[in-house]
C-alpha positions in Angstrom: 99.3 126.5 140.7 100.3 124.1 143.6 97.8 121.5 142.5 99.1 121.5 139.0 102.7 121.3 140.1 101.9 118.4 142.4 100.0 116.5 139.8 102.8 116.9 137.3 105.4 115.6 139.8 103.4 112.6 140.6 103.0 111.8 136.8 106.8 111.9 136.4 107.4 109.6 139.3 104.8 107.2 137.8 106.5 107.1 134.4 110.0 106.6 136.0 108.7 103.7 138.1 107.0 102.1 135.0 110.1 102.5 132.8 112.4 100.9 135.5 111.2 97.3 135.3 111.0 97.5 131.4 114.7 98.6 131.2 115.6 95.8 133.6 113.7 93.2 131.6 115.5 94.4 128.4 118.9 94.2 130.1 118.1 90.6 131.1 117.2 89.4 127.6 119.7 86.8 126.1 121.3 87.7 122.6 118.6 88.0 120.0 119.8 84.9 118.1 119.6 82.8 121.2 116.0 84.0 122.0 114.7 82.1 118.9 113.2 78.7 119.4 115.7 75.8 118.6 116.1 74.8 114.9 114.8 78.2 113.8 116.9 80.8 112.0 117.4 84.1 113.8 115.2 87.0 112.6 117.1 90.2 112.0 115.5 93.7 111.7 118.2 94.4 109.1 120.0 91.9 106.7 123.0 90.3 108.2 126.4 91.4 106.9 127.8 89.4 103.9 130.3 86.7 104.6 134.0 87.7 104.4 135.5 87.2 100.8 137.2 83.9 100.2 141.0 83.8 100.5 142.1 83.6 96.9 145.6 82.5 98.0 144.2 79.5 99.7 145.3 76.2 98.1 143.0 74.8 95.5 142.0 71.3 94.8 142.4 69.4 91.6 141.4 71.4 88.6 138.7 69.6 86.4 139.3 69.5 82.7 135.9 71.3 82.2 136.8 74.3 84.2 138.3 77.6 83.0 141.3 76.8 85.2 142.7 74.4 82.5 144.1 75.1 79.1 144.5 72.6 76.3 147.4 73.3 73.9 147.4 72.1 70.3 150.3 72.5 67.9 149.1 72.2 64.3 151.6 71.3 61.6 148.9 70.7 58.9 145.7 72.7 58.5 142.8 72.7 55.9 141.3 76.2 55.4 137.6 75.1 55.5 136.2 78.3 53.8 138.3 77.6 50.7 136.6 74.4 49.4 135.0 74.8 46.0 133.7 72.7 43.1 134.8 74.5 39.9 133.5 73.5 36.4 136.1 72.0 34.2 136.4 73.9 30.9 135.1 71.9 27.8 134.0 68.9 29.9 130.2 69.3 30.6 129.2 68.1 33.9 132.7 67.6 35.3 133.7 69.6 38.4 137.1 70.1 40.0 137.8 70.1 43.7 140.0 72.9 44.9 140.9 74.3 48.3 143.8 75.9 50.3 145.9 74.3 52.9 148.9 75.1 55.2 151.7 72.7 56.0 154.9 73.2 58.2 156.3 69.8 56.8 156.0 67.5 53.9 152.3 66.4 53.8 149.9 63.9 52.2 146.4 64.8 51.2 143.9 62.0 50.7 140.6 62.6 48.9 137.6 60.3 49.2 134.2 60.5 47.4 131.2 58.9 49.0 133.3 57.2 51.8 132.2 55.4 54.9 133.9 56.3 58.2 134.9 53.3 60.2 135.1 53.9 63.9 136.6 52.0 66.8 134.4 50.1 69.3 133.9 53.2 71.4 132.7 55.2 68.3 135.2 58.0 68.9 138.4 57.4 67.0 138.4 57.0 63.2 140.1 53.9 61.9 139.9 54.5 58.2 137.6 55.3 55.3 136.3 52.8 52.8 134.9 53.4 49.4 132.9 51.1 47.1 134.9 51.7 44.0 132.4 49.8 41.8 130.0 52.7 42.4 132.2 55.7 43.4 135.5 57.3 42.3 138.8 55.6 43.5 140.4 57.5 46.4 143.6 59.3 45.5 146.5 60.6 47.6 148.8 63.6 46.7 152.1 64.6 48.3 153.1 68.3 48.9 156.1 70.1 50.2 155.9 72.4 53.2 154.4 75.9 52.6 151.7 78.3 53.7 148.5 79.0 51.9 149.1 76.5 49.2 146.3 75.8 46.7 145.3 72.2 45.7 145.7 72.4 41.9 142.6 72.5 39.7 141.6 69.7 37.2 143.3 67.1 39.4 140.4 65.6 41.5 137.3 65.5 39.4 133.6 64.5 40.1 130.4 64.5 38.1 127.8 65.4 40.8 124.9 65.0 38.4 125.4 61.2 38.3 124.3 61.0 41.9 120.9 61.6 43.6 120.5 64.8 45.6 120.0 62.8 48.9 123.3 61.2 48.4 125.1 64.4 47.7 123.5 66.1 50.7 124.5 63.2 53.0 120.9 62.5 54.0 121.5 58.7 54.3 124.1 59.4 57.0 126.4 56.7 55.7 128.2 57.8 52.5 130.1 61.0 53.1 130.0 62.9 49.8 133.6 64.3 50.1 136.3 63.6 52.7 139.5 65.5 52.4 142.3 64.4 54.8 145.7 66.1 55.3 148.5 64.4 57.4 152.2 64.8 58.0 154.8 62.2 57.1 156.2 62.0 60.6 155.0 58.7 62.0 156.4 59.4 65.4 154.2 62.6 65.8 151.4 61.9 63.4 148.9 64.7 62.9 145.8 64.6 60.8 142.9 67.0 60.0 139.9 65.8 58.1 137.1 67.7 56.6 133.7 66.1 55.9 131.7 68.0 53.1 128.3 67.7 51.5 127.4 68.9 48.1 124.5 71.4 47.4 123.0 71.9 44.1 122.1 75.5 43.3 120.7 75.6 39.8 123.6 73.7 38.2 126.2 75.3 40.4 127.5 73.1 43.1 128.4 74.4 46.5 130.2 72.7 49.3 129.3 72.8 53.0 131.1 71.6 56.1 129.6 68.7 57.8 132.3 68.4 60.5 136.0 68.6 61.1 138.2 66.3 63.1 141.9 66.3 64.1 144.1 63.4 65.1 147.2 63.7 67.2 149.0 60.6 68.0 146.0 58.4 67.0 143.6 60.3 69.3 140.8 62.0 67.5 138.9 65.1 68.4 135.9 67.1 66.9 137.3 70.4 65.7 134.6 73.0 66.4 134.3 76.2 64.4 136.5 78.9 66.0 135.8 82.5 65.1 138.8 84.6 64.1 141.3 81.6 64.0 142.1 82.1 60.4 143.0 85.8 60.8 146.7 85.4 61.5 147.0 89.1 62.0 144.3 89.0 64.8 145.2 90.9 67.9 144.0 90.3 71.5 140.8 92.4 72.0 142.0 93.4 75.6 145.7 94.5 75.1 145.5 95.0 71.3 149.2 94.0 71.2 149.8 90.3 71.4 148.4 87.8 68.9 145.2 86.1 70.0 145.7 82.4 70.4 143.2 81.6 73.2 139.7 80.5 72.4 136.8 80.9 74.9 134.4 78.0 75.1 131.4 77.4 74.5 131.1 80.6 72.5 134.3 79.7 70.5 135.7 83.3 70.1 139.4 83.2 69.5 140.0 86.8 70.9 142.7 86.6 73.8 146.4 86.3 74.2 147.7 84.0 76.9 148.4 86.8 79.5 144.9 88.4 79.0 143.2 85.1 79.3 144.8 84.7 82.8 143.0 88.0 83.8 139.6 86.5 82.6 140.3 83.3 84.6 140.8 85.3 87.8 137.6 87.3 87.2 134.7 85.9 89.2 132.3 86.8 86.3 134.5 84.9 83.7 132.7 86.3 80.6 133.9 86.4 77.0 135.0 89.9 76.2 133.3 89.7 72.7 129.8 88.4 73.3 129.7 88.4 77.3 128.8 84.7 77.4 129.8 82.7 80.4 133.2 81.0 79.8 133.4 77.4 80.7 136.8 76.6 79.4 139.8 78.1 77.6 141.8 76.4 74.7 145.2 77.8 73.7 145.7 76.9 69.9 149.2 77.8 68.6 150.0 77.6 64.9 153.8 78.1 64.4 154.5 80.0 61.3 
């Protein structure tokens, strides 16, 4: 019994003496990050804590035009309803077709119609200067004046064309020179000139001719812009998909969903994800388009 007790006590003293220098060595170690060699990142047993969130109230630098922080505002006084373009057969005139469409105007407007026109651009290739037509080969351009009004219809049997006279490649704009149909609407106020232009191709479907949009352009004070297709823009009763109260006038780009009111678009802009509420695509920019009725 005594030998056993003596052996056990010696063992305890040995362990205490062996642990003492180890504890001293640990106490003398510098901080873990400083123990790493120079130019080497510290190694942590657990991941380091995330950095503190950025101060949203901190002042911001200049906002680039391509960011979601900016909003472009366009007030339209004249508007062509692109889904309303048709070529309708003229009764008792075989081969003749009449161009019809709907448009909106808040003022007296002028509508110009060109067949197989050439678009003349400026030196930069951005702004449209005018349209030219070889009247020896194609119909003479015509202009028509209309009073202000919403959802007006261009009258039938006014602007006529015989599509069968022209080769299919020309009707479909495959030569990329002669635009089959150009419809241009503009206001009469020269101090605040606004223009919308639709470029159309003609498709032959078994003797019935269908029109398709090639592109749309708008001009405000002699500056031209490509008008991309915006979903839900023509639904004047469209409500914001978030608040379901205010009218949606803000379009998310590049997905082109017109689905937000101005107030709810600010919520999306302050969201770090910045996704379209309709398709969940990343939003790069907002455009606020107002049509005063």
